[in-house]
C-alpha positions in Angstrom: -6.8 -162.2 -149.9 -9.5 -160.4 -148.0 -9.7 -161.1 -144.2 -12.3 -163.7 -143.5 -13.9 -161.7 -140.9 -14.2 -158.9 -143.4 -15.6 -161.4 -145.9 -18.0 -162.8 -143.3 -19.3 -159.5 -142.3 -19.8 -158.2 -145.8 -21.8 -161.6 -146.7 -23.9 -161.2 -143.8 -24.9 -157.7 -144.2 -24.6 -156.8 -147.9 -23.8 -160.0 -149.9 -26.8 -161.9 -148.8 -29.3 -159.7 -150.4 -27.4 -158.2 -153.4 -26.5 -161.8 -154.5 -30.4 -162.4 -155.0 -30.6 -159.3 -157.2 -27.5 -160.2 -159.0 -28.5 -163.9 -159.5 -31.8 -162.7 -161.1 -30.1 -160.3 -163.6 -27.9 -163.2 -164.7 -30.9 -165.4 -165.0 -32.9 -163.2 -167.1 -29.9 -162.2 -169.2 -29.2 -166.0 -169.7 -32.7 -166.8 -170.5 -33.2 -164.2 -173.2 -30.5 -166.5 -174.9 -28.9 -163.9 -177.3 -27.4 -162.2 -174.1 -26.5 -165.6 -172.6 -22.7 -164.8 -172.5 -23.4 -161.8 -170.2 -25.7 -163.8 -168.2 -23.1 -166.6 -167.6 -20.5 -163.8 -166.7 -23.1 -162.6 -164.0 -23.5 -166.2 -162.7 -19.8 -167.0 -162.8 -19.1 -163.8 -160.6 -21.7 -164.4 -158.0 -19.2 -165.6 -155.5 -17.5 -162.3 -155.5 -20.7 -160.6 -155.1 -21.8 -163.0 -152.2 -18.7 -163.0 -150.1 -15.8 -161.1 -152.0 -14.3 -164.5 -152.9 -12.0 -164.3 -155.8 -10.6 -167.4 -157.5 -7.0 -168.1 -158.3 -6.5 -168.0 -161.9 -5.5 -171.7 -162.1 -8.5 -172.8 -160.1 -10.9 -171.0 -162.5 -12.7 -173.7 -164.7 -14.0 -172.9 -168.1 -17.7 -172.6 -168.4 -19.8 -172.7 -171.7 -23.5 -172.7 -172.3 -24.6 -176.2 -172.7 -26.2 -177.3 -176.1 -27.7 -180.5 -174.8 -31.6 -180.1 -174.7 -32.0 -181.6 -171.3 -29.6 -178.9 -169.8 -31.6 -176.2 -171.6 -34.8 -177.6 -170.4 -33.4 -177.9 -166.8 -32.3 -174.2 -166.8 -35.7 -172.9 -167.9 -37.9 -175.2 -165.9 -36.0 -176.0 -162.8 -32.8 -174.0 -162.6 -34.0 -170.6 -161.8 -35.8 -171.6 -158.6 -33.2 -174.2 -157.6 -30.6 -171.3 -157.8 -32.7 -169.1 -155.6 -33.1 -172.0 -153.0 -29.2 -172.4 -153.1 -28.8 -168.7 -152.3 -31.3 -168.7 -149.6 -29.7 -171.8 -147.9 -26.3 -170.1 -148.2 -27.7 -167.2 -146.5 -28.7 -169.3 -143.6 -25.1 -170.9 -143.7 -23.4 -167.6 -143.3 -25.1 -166.7 -140.1 -22.8 -169.0 -138.1 -19.1 -168.3 -139.0 -18.0 -171.8 -139.0 -20.4 -172.8 -141.9 -19.2 -169.7 -143.8 -16.8 -171.7 -146.0 -19.7 -174.2 -147.1 -21.9 -171.2 -148.1 -19.2 -169.8 -150.2 -18.6 -173.2 -152.1 -22.4 -173.4 -152.6 -22.6 -169.9 -154.2 -19.2 -170.6 -156.1 -20.7 -173.6 -157.9 -24.3 -172.1 -158.4 -23.7 -172.0 -162.1 -23.4 -175.7 -162.5 -26.5 -176.2 -160.4 -28.6 -173.8 -162.5 -27.2 -175.1 -165.9 -27.1 -178.8 -164.9 -23.8 -179.3 -166.8 
């Protein structure tokens, strides 16, 4: 496990801006639908890009692309801008170190917010 101070510094200076780029790449790949598996991989690993957070193997939850029409419409209409808003809010949450854990949890669950599953 990486030291919390190192993770905080990384998230503050590197992860905050690179996670936006990572999210947009993941969103575009998922939106193309035939590359949705690669796009979901990007969205699931956003926590590592944002703050070097690595889940334990038993904590990792399986995620599949939803087949409900409401989830697919949510992804294309609202999911992308809500995902960006969550990342921006998380960036403000990493500035004080005492809200760093909340920011990491928000980013770690962003795939559920974007896909509304």
